[in-house]
Each structure stands twice: as structure tokens, then as C-alpha cells.
C-alpha positions as CSV (number, residue, x, y, z in Angstrom):
1,M,-10.7,-11.6,-8.6
2,P,-11.1,-14.9,-9.8
3,P,-14.6,-16.3,-10.1
4,E,-13.6,-19.3,-7.5
5,Q,-12.8,-16.5,-4.2
6,C,-16.4,-14.5,-5.5
7,K,-18.3,-17.8,-6.1
8,A,-17.0,-19.4,-2.5
9,A,-17.6,-15.9,-0.8
10,R,-21.0,-15.9,-1.4
11,A,-21.6,-19.4,-0.1
12,K,-20.2,-18.8,3.1
13,L,-22.1,-15.8,3.5
14,E,-24.8,-17.8,3.1
15,R,-24.3,-20.9,5.1
16,A,-23.9,-17.9,8.1
17,K,-26.9,-16.4,7.3
18,Q,-28.5,-20.3,7.7
19,R,-26.8,-20.4,10.5
20,R,-28.2,-16.9,12.3
21,Q,-31.5,-17.9,10.7
22,G,-31.5,-21.2,13.2
23,L,-29.8,-19.0,16.2
24,L,-33.0,-17.0,15.6
25,R,-35.4,-19.6,15.8
26,E,-33.6,-21.1,18.7
27,L,-33.6,-18.1,20.8
28,T,-37.5,-17.4,20.1
29,E,-37.8,-20.4,21.6
30,D,-35.7,-20.5,24.2
31,E,-38.1,-17.0,25.1
32,A,-41.6,-19.2,24.6
33,K,-39.4,-21.3,27.2
34,L,-38.9,-18.9,29.6
35,A,-42.4,-17.3,29.4
36,H,-43.8,-20.1,30.3
37,M,-42.3,-21.7,32.7
38,R,-42.1,-18.3,35.0
39,A,-46.3,-18.1,33.9
40,Q,-46.7,-21.8,35.7
41,A,-48.4,-21.7,39.1
42,H,-45.3,-22.5,40.6
43,P,-42.3,-21.9,39.2
44,D,-39.7,-23.5,39.6
45,T,-36.9,-20.6,39.9
46,A,-33.6,-23.1,39.1
47,A,-34.8,-24.1,36.0
48,I,-36.1,-20.5,35.1
49,E,-32.1,-19.3,35.9
50,A,-30.5,-21.9,34.0
51,Q,-33.3,-21.2,31.3
52,E,-32.5,-17.6,31.4
53,R,-28.9,-18.4,31.0
54,M,-29.2,-20.5,27.2
55,A,-31.2,-17.7,26.3
56,A,-28.3,-15.0,27.2
57,L,-25.7,-17.5,25.4
58,T,-27.9,-17.6,22.6
59,R,-28.3,-13.9,22.0
60,R,-25.0,-13.9,22.3
61,V,-23.8,-16.9,20.1
62,L,-26.6,-14.8,18.1
63,E,-24.8,-11.4,18.3
64,T,-21.5,-13.4,16.7
65,A,-23.1,-15.1,13.8
66,E,-24.1,-11.1,12.6
67,E,-21.2,-9.8,13.1
68,E,-20.0,-12.7,10.6
69,V,-22.8,-11.8,8.2
70,G,-22.0,-8.4,8.0
71,S,-18.5,-9.2,7.4
72,L,-19.1,-11.7,5.4
73,E,-21.4,-9.2,3.5
74,E,-18.1,-6.9,3.1
75,L,-16.1,-9.3,1.1
76,V,-18.7,-10.7,-1.2
77,H,-18.9,-6.8,-2.0
78,A,-15.4,-6.5,-2.5
79,L,-14.8,-10.1,-4.1
80,C,-17.8,-9.9,-6.6
81,D,-18.5,-6.5,-7.3
82,D,-15.9,-5.4,-9.9
83,L,-17.5,-9.2,-11.5
84,P,-19.2,-9.5,-14.7
């Protein structure tokens, strides 16, 4: 494959990894907020449920991002391994 395709695939992979890292940070923040909300003396049930939905959504998006990274790693492997 042409080196340009390899370079483009590596760039996509790097962006996908950065996105995944951002989502991991976001999930960590979501879960920390949730733990803090639950620990309050008088927890706000509606706010906790909303935060639980946010954390679940972030988890699903993170799973998709992880699949994307895996697919792009395979693509980079296929495109770039034979190049000097």
C-alpha cells in the first residue's frame, strides 16, 4: 500500500485513541460525581438517576470508541506492516 494511506490510517488511529482517552476521563468524572451524590446526607434521587444515565451513555460511547480503536489498529497493521 502507498505510504500515504498508512500515514492517514495512523493519524486516524491516534485521533481515535485520544478520543477514547477523553471518554475514559469523562467516565471517571461521571462516576466520581455519582459517588459524591450518593454519599450526601439527603441524596437527590432524580439527580442521581440523571447522573446514572449520563454514566451509562458515556460507557456505551466508550465501548464504541474501543471498537473503533481496535478496527483501526487492524487497518494500520494491514496497511503499514509491509512498508519499509
